LUMTITOR-838180 format. One record per residue (C-alpha): residue number from 1; residue in three letters; chain; x, y, z. Coordinates in steps of 0.1 Angstrom, whole numbers, plus 2048, in hexadecimal, padded with zeros to 3 digits. Example, Ala and Ser with C-alpha at 12.3 -4.5 7.8 and 13.67 -1.06 7.14 Angstrom:
2
TIDREN    k    r  c  east  north   up
TIDREN    1  ALA  A   87B    7D3  84E
TIDREN    2  SER  A   889    7F5  847
! end
This chain:
100
TIDREN    k    r  c  east  north   up
TIDREN    1  UNK  A   EBB    20E  263
TIDREN    2  UNK  A   E9C    209  279
TIDREN    3  UNK  A   E90    1EA  28B
TIDREN    4  UNK  A   E6D    1E6  294
TIDREN    5  UNK  A   E60    1D4  2B3
TIDREN    6  UNK  A   E3C    1C7  2AD
TIDREN    7  UNK  A   E26    1C0  2CB
TIDREN    8  UNK  A   E05    1AE  2CD
TIDREN    9  UNK  A   DE6    1C4  2D5
TIDREN   10  UNK  A   DEE    1CD  2F9
TIDREN   11  UNK  A   DE1    1ED  30A
TIDREN   12  UNK  A   E00    1ED  321
TIDREN   13  UNK  A   E1A    1EA  305
TIDREN   14  UNK  A   E23    20F  305
TIDREN   15  UNK  A   E33    20E  327
TIDREN   16  UNK  A   E47    1EE  31D
TIDREN   17  UNK  A   E57    1FE  2FF
TIDREN   18  UNK  A   E76    20E  310
TIDREN   19  UNK  A   E80    1EC  320
TIDREN   20  UNK  A   E7A    1DA  300
TIDREN   21  UNK  A   E90    1F2  2ED
TIDREN   22  UNK  A   EAB    1EF  307
TIDREN   23  UNK  A   EA9    1C9  307
TIDREN   24  UNK  A   EAD    1CA  2E1
TIDREN   25  UNK  A   ECD    1DE  2E6
TIDREN   26  UNK  A   EC1    201  2DF
TIDREN   27  UNK  A   ED2    21F  2F0
TIDREN   28  UNK  A   EC9    243  2F5
TIDREN   29  UNK  A   EA5    23A  2FB
TIDREN   30  UNK  A   E8C    257  2FD
TIDREN   31  UNK  A   E68    255  307
TIDREN   32  UNK  A   E4E    26F  2FF
TIDREN   33  UNK  A   E2A    26F  30A
TIDREN   34  UNK  A   E0E    27E  2F4
TIDREN   35  UNK  A   DEA    283  2FF
TIDREN   36  UNK  A   DCF    27A  2E6
TIDREN   37  UNK  A   DAB    287  2EA
TIDREN   38  UNK  A   D91    278  2D4
TIDREN   39  UNK  A   D6D    283  2CF
TIDREN   40  UNK  A   D5F    26A  2B7
TIDREN   41  UNK  A   D5B    244  2BB
TIDREN   42  UNK  A   D64    23E  296
TIDREN   43  UNK  A   D85    250  29C
TIDREN   44  UNK  A   D8A    23F  2BD
TIDREN   45  UNK  A   D84    21D  2AC
TIDREN   46  UNK  A   D9C    226  290
TIDREN   47  UNK  A   DB8    232  2A6
TIDREN   48  UNK  A   DB6    21E  2C6
TIDREN   49  UNK  A   DA2    1FE  2BD
TIDREN   50  UNK  A   D8D    1FC  2DC
TIDREN   51  UNK  A   D7B    1DC  2CE
TIDREN   52  UNK  A   D9D    1CA  2CA
TIDREN   53  UNK  A   DA9    1D6  2EC
TIDREN   54  UNK  A   D89    1CA  2FD
TIDREN   55  UNK  A   D8B    1A9  2EB
TIDREN   56  UNK  A   DAE    1A5  2F7
TIDREN   57  UNK  A   DA4    1AD  31B
TIDREN   58  UNK  A   D87    194  319
TIDREN   59  UNK  A   D9F    179  30B
TIDREN   60  UNK  A   DB6    180  329
TIDREN   61  UNK  A   D98    17D  340
TIDREN   62  UNK  A   D9D    1A0  34D
TIDREN   63  UNK  A   D7B    1AC  341
TIDREN   64  UNK  A   D5B    198  33D
TIDREN   65  UNK  A   D4D    196  31A
TIDREN   66  UNK  A   D2C    1A5  324
TIDREN   67  UNK  A   D3D    1C2  335
TIDREN   68  UNK  A   D52    1C9  317
TIDREN   69  UNK  A   D33    1C9  300
TIDREN   70  UNK  A   D20    1E0  318
TIDREN   71  UNK  A   D3E    1F8  318
TIDREN   72  UNK  A   D3E    1F9  2F2
TIDREN   73  UNK  A   D19    1FE  2F2
TIDREN   74  UNK  A   D1D    21C  309
TIDREN   75  UNK  A   D38    22B  2F2
TIDREN   76  UNK  A   D21    227  2D5
TIDREN   77  UNK  A   D05    239  2E9
TIDREN   78  UNK  A   D1B    255  2F3
TIDREN   79  UNK  A   D28    259  2CF
TIDREN   80  UNK  A   D03    25C  2C2
TIDREN   81  UNK  A   CFB    275  2DD
TIDREN   82  UNK  A   D1A    28A  2D4
TIDREN   83  UNK  A   D2A    285  2F7
TIDREN   84  UNK  A   D45    26C  2ED
TIDREN   85  UNK  A   D68    274  2FC
TIDREN   86  UNK  A   D86    25E  2FE
TIDREN   87  UNK  A   DAA    266  308
TIDREN   88  UNK  A   DC9    251  304
TIDREN   89  UNK  A   DED    253  309
TIDREN   90  UNK  A   E05    24D  2ED
TIDREN   91  UNK  A   E29    243  2F6
TIDREN   92  UNK  A   E44    24D  2DD
TIDREN   93  UNK  A   E63    23A  2E4
TIDREN   94  UNK  A   E83    23D  2CF
TIDREN   95  UNK  A   EA7    231  2D2
TIDREN   96  UNK  A   EC3    228  2BC
TIDREN   97  UNK  A   ED8    209  2B6
TIDREN   98  UNK  A   EF7    208  2CA
TIDREN   99  UNK  A   F17    20A  2B6
TIDREN  100  UNK  A   F29    1E8  2B6
! end
């Protein structure tokens, strides 16, 4: 049986997963980190949702809307010029339910 913890769009959520699993009663928690290298804006948008992340950061007043728009415009320019590059870290966290 698998339980799923669903989080809101949050760029910091990966580092919170072990604690969330532990708080939910999971044991034998394992954390893996995988690098992700992306060379196309379309792929980046499909896999990492930068538009949604920036919207979230603007909503939290951590980034001004005009700066977020300028950043996206820069990504689009880099993609058109063939120089787009993005990296990301994917956290893979697993555990199991404790026996009762």
